[in-house]
C-alpha positions in Angstrom: 69.4 76.0 95.8 68.5 78.9 98.0 65.5 80.9 96.7 62.5 78.6 97.4 59.8 79.0 94.7 62.2 80.9 92.6 64.4 77.9 92.5 61.6 75.8 91.1 61.1 78.3 88.3 64.8 78.9 87.6 65.5 75.1 87.8 64.2 75.0 84.2 67.0 77.2 83.0 70.2 75.8 81.4 72.5 77.9 83.6 73.2 78.2 87.3 71.5 81.0 89.1 73.9 82.9 91.4 73.3 81.8 95.0 74.9 83.7 97.8 77.4 81.6 99.7 77.5 83.1 103.2 80.4 82.5 105.4 79.9 82.1 109.1 81.6 84.4 111.5 83.4 81.3 112.7 85.2 81.3 109.3 87.1 84.4 110.3 90.9 84.3 110.7 92.3 85.0 114.1 93.3 88.5 113.0 89.9 89.2 111.4 88.2 88.1 114.6 90.5 90.3 116.8 90.0 93.3 114.4 86.2 92.9 114.5 86.2 92.7 118.3 88.4 95.8 118.5 86.2 97.8 116.1 83.1 96.7 118.1 84.6 97.9 121.3 85.7 101.3 119.7 83.9 104.3 118.4 84.9 104.8 114.8 81.9 106.9 114.0 82.7 109.9 116.2 86.4 109.3 115.8 87.4 108.7 112.2 88.9 105.3 111.3 92.7 105.3 110.7 94.2 102.2 109.0 97.6 103.4 110.0 96.6 103.5 113.7 95.0 100.0 113.4 98.1 98.6 111.8 100.2 100.0 114.6 97.9 98.7 117.3 98.0 95.2 115.9 101.6 95.4 114.8 100.8 94.4 111.2 101.2 96.2 107.8 98.4 98.5 106.6 97.8 96.1 103.7 96.9 93.4 106.2 94.3 95.7 107.8 92.8 96.6 104.4 92.6 92.9 103.4 91.0 92.0 106.8 88.4 94.8 106.5 87.6 93.7 103.0 87.2 90.1 104.2 85.0 91.2 107.1 82.6 92.9 104.7 82.0 89.5 103.2 82.5 87.0 106.0 80.7 89.1 108.7 78.6 91.4 106.6 75.8 91.4 109.1 78.2 92.5 111.8 80.1 95.4 110.2 79.2 98.6 108.4 81.8 100.8 106.7 80.8 104.2 105.4 82.2 107.6 104.4 81.0 110.7 106.3 82.5 114.1 107.0 85.5 113.5 104.8 86.6 110.3 106.6 85.9 106.6 106.8 83.6 105.5 109.6 83.2 101.9 110.8 80.6 100.3 113.1 80.7 96.7 114.2 78.7 94.5 116.5 80.4 91.3 117.5 
């Protein structure tokens, strides 16, 4: 279990309490790792994010970039922030 004293109290319940299952950054695929490093080295706050440009830079389909970004928000959630500002997607990463 993962909540300390709360586990003790909830242990009396007849159902499982949802416990976050964190994935380590080491669980990233090779592409996810490369993408995270690239985002970390770039400025996608001042310069709006472009999935099309990312796909071209990595020579992959846009769908693969979208899937990798979605995975990064789970697997490396403490290392990436994606937000919307000024009519565009902005991404900040620290890896």
